[in-house]
C-alpha positions as CSV (number, residue, x, y, z in Angstrom):
1,M,16.2,-3.7,-4.3
2,G,13.1,-4.7,-6.4
3,A,12.8,-5.7,-10.0
4,S,12.3,-3.1,-12.5
5,L,9.3,-3.4,-14.8
6,T,9.2,-2.0,-18.4
7,F,6.1,-1.6,-20.3
8,P,5.5,-1.6,-24.2
9,A,5.1,1.8,-25.8
10,G,1.6,2.9,-25.8
11,T,0.5,0.8,-22.8
12,S,-0.3,2.0,-19.3
13,P,1.7,0.7,-16.3
14,K,-1.5,0.6,-14.3
15,F,-2.6,-3.1,-14.2
16,S,-4.7,-4.6,-11.5
17,A,-2.7,-7.8,-11.6
18,L,0.4,-5.9,-10.5
19,D,-1.4,-4.1,-7.6
20,L,-0.7,-6.7,-5.0
21,R,0.6,-5.8,-1.6
22,P,1.1,-8.2,1.2
23,G,0.7,-7.1,4.8
24,Q,-1.8,-5.7,7.3
25,L,-2.8,-2.0,7.4
26,T,-3.4,-0.7,10.9
27,G,-4.4,2.8,12.2
28,R,-2.9,3.7,15.5
29,F,-2.8,6.7,17.8
30,R,0.4,7.4,19.5
31,K,1.6,9.3,22.6
32,C,4.6,11.6,22.2
33,G,5.9,11.2,25.7
34,K,6.1,15.0,26.5
35,P,4.5,15.5,30.0
36,K,2.7,18.8,29.2
37,C,1.2,17.5,25.8
38,H,-2.5,16.9,25.5
39,C,-1.8,13.2,24.8
40,A,-0.4,12.8,28.4
41,T,-3.9,13.5,29.8
42,P,-5.6,10.2,30.9
43,G,-8.3,9.1,28.5
44,D,-6.8,11.1,25.6
45,P,-6.2,8.8,22.6
46,G,-3.0,10.6,21.5
47,H,-1.7,11.9,18.2
48,G,-2.8,10.4,15.0
49,L,-4.4,8.6,13.4
50,S,-1.1,7.2,11.9
51,W,-1.3,4.3,9.4
52,F,1.2,1.4,9.5
53,L,1.7,-1.4,6.9
54,T,3.2,-4.5,8.7
55,R,4.4,-7.6,6.8
56,A,6.9,-10.4,7.1
57,V,10.2,-10.1,5.1
58,N,12.7,-12.9,5.5
59,C,11.1,-14.2,8.7
60,K,11.2,-10.6,10.2
61,T,8.4,-8.2,10.8
62,V,8.8,-5.0,8.8
63,T,6.6,-1.9,9.4
64,K,6.2,0.9,7.0
65,I,4.4,4.2,7.7
66,I,1.7,4.9,5.2
67,P,0.8,8.6,4.9
68,A,-2.8,9.4,5.8
69,G,-5.2,10.2,2.9
70,P,-4.8,8.9,-0.7
71,A,-2.0,6.6,0.2
72,V,-4.2,4.7,2.7
73,A,-7.1,4.6,0.2
74,Q,-4.7,3.3,-2.5
75,S,-3.1,0.6,-0.3
76,Q,-6.4,-0.9,0.9
77,P,-7.4,-2.4,-2.5
78,Q,-3.9,-3.6,-3.1
79,L,-4.0,-5.5,0.2
80,E,-7.4,-7.0,-0.7
81,E,-6.1,-8.1,-4.1
82,Y,-3.2,-9.7,-2.5
83,R,-5.5,-11.7,-0.1
84,R,-7.7,-12.6,-3.1
85,F,-4.6,-13.8,-5.0
86,R,-3.4,-16.0,-2.1
87,H,-6.9,-17.6,-1.8
88,L,-7.0,-18.3,-5.5
89,T,-3.5,-19.8,-5.4
90,H,-4.5,-22.0,-2.3
91,E,-7.5,-23.2,-4.3
92,L,-5.2,-24.1,-7.4
93,V,-2.9,-26.0,-5.2
94,E,-5.8,-28.0,-3.7
95,V,-7.1,-28.9,-7.1
96,S,-3.6,-29.9,-8.3
97,E,-3.0,-32.0,-5.3
98,T,-6.4,-33.8,-5.8
99,L,-5.4,-34.5,-9.5
100,C,-2.0,-35.8,-8.5
101,E,-3.5,-38.1,-5.8
102,A,-6.0,-39.3,-8.4
103,A,-3.3,-40.1,-10.9
104,L,-1.4,-42.1,-8.3
105,E,-4.5,-44.2,-7.4
106,R,-5.5,-44.9,-11.0
107,P,-4.7,-48.4,-12.1
108,M,-2.2,-48.7,-14.9
109,T,-3.6,-49.3,-18.4
110,A,-2.3,-52.1,-20.5
111,A,-0.5,-49.6,-22.8
112,E,1.2,-48.0,-19.9
113,A,2.3,-51.4,-18.5
114,A,3.7,-52.4,-21.9
115,R,5.7,-49.1,-22.2
116,K,7.0,-49.6,-18.6
117,N,8.2,-53.2,-19.4
118,L,10.1,-52.0,-22.5
């Protein structure tokens, strides 16, 4: 399914640059639907707290259950790092676009014009 990563001997596979995870982590309570269960009582929040990671894959919403505890604590910084990566990528594209536009608006130098006419 995913690409397999190999690491050189003597190096650790734990790199913050690889700890990127897209999506949204949401905690939810749920009701089981059994009429005699405590969750059927009005005002009861239900069973939980269950954690779900939701993201888009090939234009479809995919939800994965994240076990409560260390897995949630591990997922949160991965999600934050992905958001940071997206923000930095967006800034890079804006700078690149500005440079490209400036290059288009710059008048052609005599040397460039001579090369173009060859």
